[in-house]
N, C-alpha and C positions, 0 to 999 in steps of 0.2 A: 570872180563873179557869178551870181546865182541866178540860172534861168530856168522858168515853166513854160513848157511849151504844153499848148492843149491845141484839142483840133476836131471838128467836125460835128458843131453843137445843134447844127438842124434846127436852132428856133426851140430846140426843148430845154423847158426850164429845170425840169426835173434835178438837176444835178448842178447846178448853180450856187447854191447854199453851200456843197462840200466844196466847190472849188475857192467859193468866199471864204471859206473857213480856211483854208489850205495856204491861201494867200495873206491872210490876214495873222498864220501863224507863223511863216516864214518871212525873212527880208529879202525876197527876190529882186534883182537887180533889173530885170526885164520880165516881160510876161508877152511870148510870144504866139498869136494863133496864126495856126496853121489853114484857115478857111474853112469853107461851108458852113456862115455863120447863122444864118437866116431861114433860109428855105427848107422844108421835110419832105415833100414830095406830098403827092396825093393819096399813096399806099398808108403813111403814117397817122395822117391827121384823123383826129377822134380815138386814137388807139394811148397819146400821150398827151402830156399838156403841152401845146406849142402858142410860144408867144414874144414871134421876131423881136419888137418893142422894148420885150424886158430884157432879151437878151444884149442888144442894143445899148441900154441902159448900164448894165453889165460890164459892157466891155469900155462901155465911154469912162465908167467910174475910176476903171485905170490906164485912161488914156496917156497920161504920162510917162507910162515906163511901159505900154504897149507896143508893139510891134506885129500889125496884121497884114496877112496873107489872102488873095482874092481865090476861093475854091474853085472847083466848076460849079460849084449850082448858088453861086456870087452871080445876082445880077449887075448891071450897071446903075439899077436903079437904087438897089441894097449899098452899093459903093456912094453913088450920090447923096444918100441920105444919110449915111453913117458920119456921127462927128469925130470921125479919126482917119487919119491917112490908111487907104491900106494897099500895099505894092500887090503889081498884079501877077506876074509869073516865078519871082524869084529875088530873096535879100539874102545878105552876107552879112553874118556877126564874124569877126575876129577878136576871139580872146583866147588868152594864155598860147599865142603864138598858133593858133586853131583856126581855120575857117569853118565855120559852121552856114551851111548854104540851107535855108529856109523855104519852103515850096510847098505848095500844095500837095501834091505829089500826082496827079494828073497829066503832067507834063514830064517831069522829074521824077525817078524813082530809082530803084535798084536795076529795075530791066530797062531804063530809058535814062543810061549814065553818060554818054561818049564825050559829054562836056566835061565832065570832072575827072581829070586823071594827075591832078597837081597835089591829090591826097585832102583830108580831112572830114567833115562829116555832112553828109545831106541826110538831113529832117523833113518828115513829113507824114500827112495823114493818110487821107483820102479812103482807104482801103478798110478803116475800123478794124485793123488787127495787127497788135503791137508785135513789133519784132526788134532787134540787134542784129545785122549780119555786118563782118568785114569781109571785103574783098579787095586783096592787094592793099595800095594804102590807102582806102578809104573806108566810112564805117556809115552805112544804111541803118537809119533808125524811122521807123514806123511807131509813132506813138498811140496809135488805134482810136478811138474816139470817148469824148466822156459824154455822150448820148445816146450813140446807136453803137454797142460792140458786137462785133461779129465772130466771137469765139467764145474759149471758156473762161476768159481773162476779168470778162465785165467790163466796165467805164476803166480807160486808164490815162496816164497823163506820164509825162516825161520832166525829170530836170535835170541840166547841165551844172558842176558845179567840181574843182582841183581838175580837170581833167577826167572827169569821168561820168557817162551819161547814164540816168537808172530811169527806168519805165516802173512806175507804182498802178497799183489797183488804186483806184479811186474812193471804193467801199470799205477798205481796212488801211489803206498806205504800206501793204506790203509789196514789195518788190518783187517785181514779174522778169525782168531783164534788168544785165547792168553789166556794162564793159568800160576798161578803159580808152581813152581816144588821143 
């Protein structure tokens, strides 16, 4: 199974065409949106092109293979107006006998992980900084953000395939981090 993970769009349309081309180029079995879909905050408005309806249409276009999580900036109104289901805090994908726990990252993450003792992968966004870290029998993956990166790597996304998780730069598709799980 090949899974694409994106996070923290925040209503910004700038990189949606790059993600669309990535999806068209690959045969993803599932697309996981890890939250913070529409809201961009007052400090960003005017600096970037923000259009929550375009983001909603973009995600709706892939709803047949979309798993979407609620982020801390996603409101009840956002959830109600979306044309696809949105999981609140946590979703589980079991693939290749690996539990991949999907969340936004504000409730569960590498520092808030006491519920995850049986091993697997906890994958999230929220922090806008990509990394892969292994602690005991868990792999923690922060996919970064496709719209508002907070580090030197720029916009990033992750792909799971064949027991391997890789984080890529959205700008040139180069591998930023990679790990067997």
